[in-house]
C-alpha positions in Angstrom: 271.2 57.2 -171.9 272.2 56.0 -175.6 274.0 52.6 -175.2 277.4 51.7 -176.6 277.9 49.5 -179.8 279.4 45.9 -178.6 282.4 44.7 -180.8 283.9 41.6 -179.8 287.4 41.3 -180.0 289.0 37.8 -181.0 292.5 37.3 -181.0 294.8 35.2 -179.4 297.8 37.5 -179.1 296.2 39.8 -176.3 298.5 42.8 -176.8 297.1 43.1 -180.1 293.4 42.7 -179.2 294.3 45.3 -175.8 295.5 47.6 -178.3 292.4 47.4 -180.2 290.3 47.8 -177.2 292.1 50.7 -176.3 291.5 52.5 -179.6 287.8 51.3 -179.6 287.3 52.5 -176.3 288.2 56.5 -177.2 285.5 55.9 -180.2 282.8 55.3 -177.4 282.5 51.4 -178.2 282.0 48.5 -175.6 284.1 45.8 -175.9 285.2 41.8 -174.6 288.0 40.2 -175.8 288.4 36.3 -176.0 291.0 34.7 -177.3 289.8 31.4 -178.5 287.0 30.4 -181.1 284.9 28.3 -178.5 285.0 31.1 -176.4 284.2 33.4 -179.3 281.2 31.3 -179.8 280.3 31.5 -176.3 280.1 35.2 -176.5 277.4 35.6 -179.3 274.6 35.3 -176.8 276.2 36.8 -173.3 277.9 39.6 -175.3 275.4 39.9 -177.7 278.0 41.9 -180.0 276.5 44.3 -182.8 280.2 43.4 -184.7 282.9 40.4 -184.4 286.6 41.2 -185.3 287.8 37.8 -185.6 291.3 36.8 -185.8 291.8 33.7 -187.9 294.5 32.2 -186.4 293.2 31.0 -183.2 294.2 27.9 -181.1 291.4 24.9 -181.6 288.3 26.2 -183.5 289.9 28.7 -186.3 288.7 32.0 -187.6 287.0 30.5 -190.8 285.3 27.9 -188.5 284.0 30.1 -185.9 282.5 32.9 -189.2 281.1 29.5 -190.6 279.2 28.7 -187.5 278.5 32.6 -186.6 277.0 33.0 -189.7 274.7 29.9 -189.8 273.1 31.2 -187.1 273.7 35.1 -186.7 273.7 38.1 -189.0 276.3 40.2 -186.9 278.9 41.6 -189.2 282.7 40.4 -189.3 285.9 42.0 -190.1 287.9 39.3 -190.4 292.0 39.9 -189.4 295.2 38.2 -190.4 298.6 38.3 -191.4 297.7 36.2 -194.6 297.3 38.2 -197.6 296.4 35.7 -200.6 293.4 36.3 -202.3 292.0 32.5 -201.9 292.3 33.9 -197.9 290.6 36.7 -198.7 287.5 35.3 -200.6 287.2 32.2 -198.7 286.8 34.3 -195.8 284.0 36.4 -197.7 283.0 33.0 -199.2 282.0 32.5 -195.5 280.0 35.5 -194.7 282.6 37.9 -193.4 281.8 41.1 -194.5 285.1 42.8 -194.7 288.9 41.1 -194.3 291.9 43.5 -193.2 295.9 42.3 -193.5 298.3 42.3 -190.0 299.9 44.6 -189.6 297.1 47.2 -190.3 296.8 50.9 -189.3 294.3 51.3 -186.7 292.9 54.7 -187.6 291.8 52.4 -190.9 290.2 49.4 -189.1 287.9 52.0 -186.9 286.8 53.6 -190.1 285.9 49.9 -191.8 284.1 49.3 -188.0 281.9 52.4 -188.4 281.6 52.1 -192.4 280.0 48.2 -191.6 278.1 49.6 -188.5 276.4 52.1 -191.0 275.3 49.6 -193.2 273.8 47.0 -191.0 270.6 48.8 -190.1 268.3 47.8 -186.7 264.6 46.4 -187.5 263.1 50.0 -187.4 260.3 50.7 -184.5 256.4 50.8 -186.0 257.1 54.8 -186.0 260.0 54.8 -187.8 258.3 52.4 -190.3 256.3 55.0 -192.4 258.0 54.4 -195.5 258.6 50.8 -196.0 260.8 49.0 -198.6 260.2 46.3 -200.0 260.0 44.3 -203.1 257.9 41.1 -204.1 258.3 38.7 -207.0 256.7 35.2 -207.3 257.5 33.2 -204.4 260.3 36.0 -203.2 259.7 39.0 -201.0 262.5 41.2 -200.0 262.0 43.6 -197.6 265.0 46.1 -196.7 262.9 48.1 -194.0 263.2 44.9 -191.4 266.3 43.3 -193.0 264.2 39.8 -194.0 263.8 37.8 -197.1 261.5 34.9 -197.7 261.6 32.7 -200.4 259.3 30.1 -201.1 257.7 30.4 -198.2 260.7 30.2 -195.6 262.3 33.1 -193.8 266.1 33.2 -195.6 269.1 34.2 -193.0 270.9 36.9 -195.0 273.8 38.8 -194.0 273.1 42.7 -194.8 275.2 43.2 -197.4 273.8 40.1 -199.5 270.4 41.5 -198.9 271.4 45.0 -199.6 272.7 43.4 -203.1 269.4 41.7 -203.5 267.4 44.3 -202.6 269.2 46.9 -204.8 268.8 44.0 -208.3 265.8 43.6 -207.6 264.5 47.3 -207.2 265.6 47.6 -210.7 264.6 44.3 -212.7 266.1 43.6 -216.0 268.7 47.3 -215.7 272.5 45.7 -215.9 275.0 47.0 -213.4 278.7 46.8 -213.6 280.5 45.3 -210.9 282.1 48.6 -209.9 278.2 50.5 -209.8 277.3 47.5 -207.4 280.4 47.9 -205.1 280.4 51.7 -205.6 276.3 51.4 -204.5 276.6 48.7 -201.6 279.9 48.8 -200.5 280.8 52.7 -200.8 283.1 54.8 -201.6 285.1 54.1 -198.3 285.3 50.8 -198.8 289.1 49.7 -200.2 288.2 46.3 -201.8 287.6 45.0 -205.7 285.3 43.5 -207.6 285.7 40.2 -206.6 283.9 41.2 -203.2 280.5 41.6 -206.1 281.1 37.9 -207.3 281.9 36.4 -204.0 278.1 37.7 -202.8 276.6 36.8 -206.1 277.5 32.9 -205.9 276.0 33.7 -201.9 272.9 34.6 -203.4 272.4 32.0 -205.4 273.2 29.3 -203.1 270.5 31.0 -201.3 268.4 31.8 -204.1 268.0 29.7 -206.4 266.3 30.7 -210.2 263.2 31.0 -210.4 260.4 30.7 -213.7 260.0 34.1 -213.4 263.0 35.7 -212.1 266.4 35.1 -211.5 270.0 36.9 -210.9 271.7 36.5 -214.4 275.5 37.3 -215.1 275.5 39.5 -218.0 279.5 38.2 -219.5 282.1 41.4 -219.2 280.1 43.9 -217.4 278.1 42.5 -214.4 275.0 41.3 -213.3 271.0 42.2 -213.2 268.2 40.9 -211.5 265.9 39.4 -214.9 262.5 39.4 -214.2 259.6 38.5 -217.1 257.0 40.2 -214.9 256.8 43.6 -212.8 257.2 44.2 -209.5 254.0 42.6 -207.8 
């Protein structure tokens, strides 16, 4: 029997949470509802969700802080849900590590579609039998492995959410090739993603905070166009 994927629903409005849970159950997801930030953090190990639906306006610890603390320990995808529709709120959520952001009220069919899209991008570590074709790029002091979703930088393993790693891997796989923001949005987030190019800028910023410029390579901004992984030498 195939294990159901688990969704943690974090919302202090139990009516909304129950409605979301009902729709997710029809799509064969297993759900757990919690109504505050403290319970959400406590559920990470006990429930071990595959994805978190996170409301921002929570009693006690708010959604932003929950996102920050989850992201410091886990790579679990997070979709933020909020009545706040300002660009600042969306960008802040993405900067803290959210994978997507939906405004309330939202259409449940769109929510389900976004959940499935995020989960498709989140790959589990493959078994040895599946590991016949390793996807890995290496540069001096940097190894990006898309097969087991790991990044080793300066000898240290770097915690990185799936889309950050995929973006880094995509750029590093084609050194010195310039990609527009639109191309990166399409390649990493896919055509079904309803977002804008600022999403790319936010993820590049987060990558640069974790992966500093090296004398042999760097993530370069091509003003007015997009980004490239600039490398002095070829892949190792």
